[in-house]
C-alpha positions in Angstrom: 145.0 65.6 104.5 148.2 65.4 102.5 146.8 68.1 100.3 146.7 70.6 103.2 150.2 69.7 104.2 151.4 70.5 100.7 149.5 73.7 100.5 150.9 74.9 103.8 154.3 75.0 102.0 153.2 78.2 100.3 153.7 80.0 103.6 157.2 80.3 102.4 156.2 82.6 99.5 157.5 86.1 100.1 154.2 87.7 99.2 152.3 85.7 101.8 154.9 86.3 104.5 154.8 90.0 103.8 151.0 90.0 104.3 151.1 88.3 107.7 150.5 90.2 110.9 148.1 92.9 109.5 145.4 93.6 112.0 145.5 90.2 113.6 143.4 89.8 116.7 143.1 87.0 119.2 139.9 85.6 120.9 138.0 87.7 123.4 139.5 86.3 126.7 137.5 84.0 128.9 137.6 80.5 130.5 134.9 79.4 128.1 137.2 79.5 125.0 137.6 76.2 123.1 135.0 74.5 125.2 133.0 73.4 122.2 136.0 71.8 120.6 136.7 69.9 123.9 133.1 68.6 124.2 132.2 68.2 120.6 135.4 67.5 118.7 133.7 66.0 115.6 131.4 68.9 115.0 134.2 71.4 115.7 136.5 69.7 113.3 133.9 70.1 110.5 134.3 73.9 110.9 138.0 73.6 110.2 137.2 71.7 107.0 134.5 74.3 106.1 137.2 77.0 106.3 139.3 75.0 103.8 136.4 74.7 101.5 135.7 78.4 101.4 139.4 79.1 100.9 140.0 76.7 98.1 136.9 77.9 96.4 137.9 81.6 96.3 141.5 80.7 95.2 140.3 78.6 92.3 137.7 81.1 91.2 140.3 83.9 91.3 143.3 82.2 89.8 141.7 79.8 87.4 138.5 81.4 86.2 138.4 79.4 83.0 139.0 76.0 84.5 136.5 73.3 83.6 133.4 73.3 85.9 134.4 69.7 87.0 137.4 71.1 88.9 135.1 72.4 91.6 131.9 70.4 91.0 133.6 67.0 90.9 137.3 67.1 92.0 137.1 69.6 94.9 133.6 68.6 95.9 134.5 64.9 96.1 137.7 65.6 98.0 135.7 67.7 100.6 132.8 65.3 101.0 134.7 62.1 100.7 138.0 62.9 102.4 138.6 66.2 104.3 135.1 66.4 106.0 135.4 62.8 107.0 138.8 63.4 108.6 138.9 67.1 109.3 141.9 68.9 110.7 142.0 69.0 114.5 142.9 72.7 114.5 141.9 75.7 112.3 143.7 75.7 108.9 145.9 78.7 107.9 143.5 80.0 105.2 146.1 82.4 103.9 148.2 79.3 103.0 145.3 77.8 101.0 144.3 81.1 99.2 147.5 83.2 98.9 146.2 85.0 95.7 142.8 85.8 97.2 144.3 86.9 100.5 146.4 89.5 98.7 143.5 90.6 96.5 140.8 90.8 99.2 142.5 91.2 102.6 139.7 93.1 104.1 137.1 90.6 103.0 139.2 87.8 104.3 139.7 89.5 107.7 136.0 90.2 108.0 135.1 86.6 107.4 137.7 85.5 110.0 136.4 87.9 112.6 132.8 86.8 112.1 133.9 83.1 112.2 135.6 83.8 115.6 132.3 85.2 116.9 130.6 82.1 115.7 133.0 79.8 117.6 133.0 81.8 120.8 129.2 81.7 121.0 129.4 77.9 120.7 132.0 77.9 123.4 129.8 80.0 125.8 126.8 77.6 125.4 129.0 74.5 125.6 130.8 75.6 128.8 129.4 74.3 132.1 128.9 76.2 135.3 127.0 79.3 134.0 123.4 80.2 134.4 121.3 80.7 131.3 121.1 84.5 132.0 124.9 84.6 132.4 125.4 82.9 129.1 123.0 85.3 127.4 124.8 88.3 128.8 128.2 87.0 127.9 127.2 86.4 124.3 125.9 90.0 124.1 129.2 91.2 125.4 130.9 89.2 122.6 128.7 90.8 120.1 129.4 94.2 121.5 133.2 93.5 121.3 132.8 92.3 117.7 130.8 95.3 116.5 133.1 97.8 118.2 135.8 97.2 115.6 134.0 99.0 112.8 136.9 98.4 110.4 136.0 94.7 110.0 132.6 94.2 111.7 129.7 93.1 109.5 126.7 95.2 110.5 123.9 93.9 112.7 121.3 95.6 110.5 119.7 93.1 108.1 120.6 93.7 104.5 118.1 93.3 101.6 118.4 90.1 99.5 118.6 92.3 96.4 122.3 92.7 97.2 122.8 89.0 96.7 120.3 88.3 93.9 119.7 91.6 92.1 123.2 92.9 91.0 124.6 92.6 87.5 126.9 89.7 88.6 124.4 87.9 90.8 123.6 84.2 90.9 126.4 83.2 88.5 128.1 80.9 91.0 125.0 78.9 92.0 124.0 78.5 88.4 127.4 77.3 87.2 128.4 75.3 90.4 125.1 74.0 91.9 126.8 71.2 93.9 129.5 73.3 95.5 127.1 76.2 96.1 124.7 73.8 97.8 127.5 72.4 99.9 128.4 76.0 101.1 124.7 76.5 102.0 124.7 73.1 103.9 127.8 74.4 105.8 125.8 77.5 106.8 122.8 75.5 107.8 124.9 73.5 110.2 126.8 76.5 111.5 123.6 78.3 112.7 121.6 75.1 113.3 124.0 73.9 116.1 123.0 76.9 118.2 119.5 75.5 118.3 120.7 72.3 119.8 122.8 74.1 122.4 120.0 76.4 123.5 116.9 74.2 123.4 118.1 70.9 124.9 117.8 70.7 128.8 120.8 68.5 129.5 124.3 67.9 128.3 123.3 64.4 127.1 120.3 65.9 125.2 122.6 68.5 123.6 125.0 65.9 122.5 122.3 63.8 120.9 120.8 66.8 119.1 124.2 67.9 117.8 124.9 64.4 116.6 121.5 64.4 114.8 122.3 67.8 113.2 125.6 66.5 111.9 123.9 63.4 110.6 121.4 65.6 108.8 124.3 67.6 107.3 125.8 64.3 105.9 122.4 63.3 104.5 122.3 66.6 102.6 125.5 65.7 100.8 124.1 62.5 99.4 123.0 62.5 95.8 124.2 66.1 95.5 122.8 68.5 94.7 119.2 67.1 95.1 119.3 67.1 98.9 121.4 70.1 99.5 119.7 73.5 100.4 118.4 75.2 97.3 118.0 78.5 99.0 120.5 80.3 101.4 119.7 79.3 105.0 118.3 82.2 107.0 119.1 82.1 110.7 115.7 83.2 111.9 114.1 80.3 110.1 116.7 77.6 110.8 117.5 78.5 114.4 114.5 80.5 115.7 115.3 80.1 119.4 118.8 81.5 118.9 117.6 84.3 116.7 115.0 85.4 119.2 117.5 85.4 122.0 120.4 86.9 120.1 119.0 88.8 117.1 122.1 90.9 116.5 124.4 87.9 116.2 121.8 86.1 114.0 121.7 89.1 111.6 125.5 89.4 111.5 125.6 85.7 110.5 123.0 86.1 107.8 124.9 89.1 106.4 128.1 87.1 106.6 126.6 84.3 104.6 125.1 86.7 102.0 128.5 88.3 101.7 130.1 84.9 101.1 127.6 84.4 98.2 128.2 87.8 96.7 132.0 87.4 96.6 131.6 83.9 95.0 129.5 85.6 92.3 132.0 88.4 91.8 134.8 86.0 91.4 132.8 83.7 89.1 131.1 86.3 86.9 132.6 87.1 83.5 130.8 90.4 83.8 133.4 91.5 86.4 136.7 92.0 84.6 139.7 90.3 86.3 141.3 93.7 86.9 138.1 94.9 88.6 137.6 92.0 91.0 139.4 93.6 94.0 137.6 96.9 93.5 134.1 95.2 93.3 134.9 93.1 96.4 136.0 96.2 98.3 132.6 97.8 97.4 130.8 94.8 98.8 132.9 95.0 102.0 132.0 98.6 102.4 128.3 97.8 101.9 128.3 95.1 104.6 130.0 97.4 107.1 127.5 100.1 106.5 124.4 100.0 108.8 122.5 102.7 106.9 122.2 101.4 103.3 120.1 98.6 101.8 118.7 97.5 105.1 115.3 96.1 105.9 113.3 96.1 109.2 113.4 93.3 111.7 109.9 92.0 110.9 110.8 91.7 107.2 114.0 89.9 108.2 112.1 87.4 110.4 109.7 86.7 107.5 112.4 86.5 104.8 112.4 82.7 104.8 108.7 82.6 103.7 109.5 85.1 100.9 112.3 82.9 99.7 110.3 79.7 99.5 110.2 78.4 103.0 112.6 76.9 105.5 112.4 73.4 104.0 114.4 74.7 101.0 117.0 75.9 103.4 117.6 72.5 105.0 114.7 72.7 107.6 114.5 73.9 111.1 117.4 72.7 113.2 117.2 70.7 116.5 115.5 67.5 117.5 111.8 67.0 117.2 111.3 70.0 115.0 109.5 69.9 111.6 111.6 68.9 108.7 
């Protein structure tokens, strides 16, 4: 935790201060906001630590591309798994403080990630908040998705993108090959982020939800043991990991799959020596434009639902989430 405190000092840098306040947006209003954090503080705290993990990764890849592999694979991985994730920040970290160089280089990408992460957290809040009927929750989540998609400057499309964007470009797969532990940890994050929806939607009582969420968090920790052997070896797909959620809210599920694919693509762009340092911002901007565009490199819904089978099966993604489901 001391490391975060020190990194926050960079907020005093003029370049970072000058970048603040650009297109910032608060949560969609409602009495459900922050309910998940109130009811499940340990799980919610993990998301704050996940944000730090993404931020420090991008900053290291951008500013120190020639650093030894051990910097990420051992030092940062061990800090995340052994320290920060064990004692996560209570509140969301200021990612711009952790990754000042990346924030200046890829502001649009950073903002797109933040907006999609807010959608993630507000959907948790809706399903964790008491006093609403199931149909009311479903309708509210769809309103949240409408609100998110309406800002086309930063919304990731709800049309499923082809995996060729992640695996078939000239810079593809570099990050996972060079940093298998850190890559697997990112995929474990993504497994938990979508998997918790399954606990919230399929369990009949608050006590059952709590038990299922605790089990999912325990499964996440088990993935980190003996890394990378137990970490996901394939990017988790929401339709496979959280089938109930994906059937109920397919637009949100597709946004999150596209979000996670875009995370991987940017990791590859930053890690690849085939993308010159001077070209990183331009290539990232091209990826941003692609994932805002609902008309290019898309697949049909049936193909999207079957994608897990094409990628080797859900077990390679961490398994189906929720209690009593096949592992």
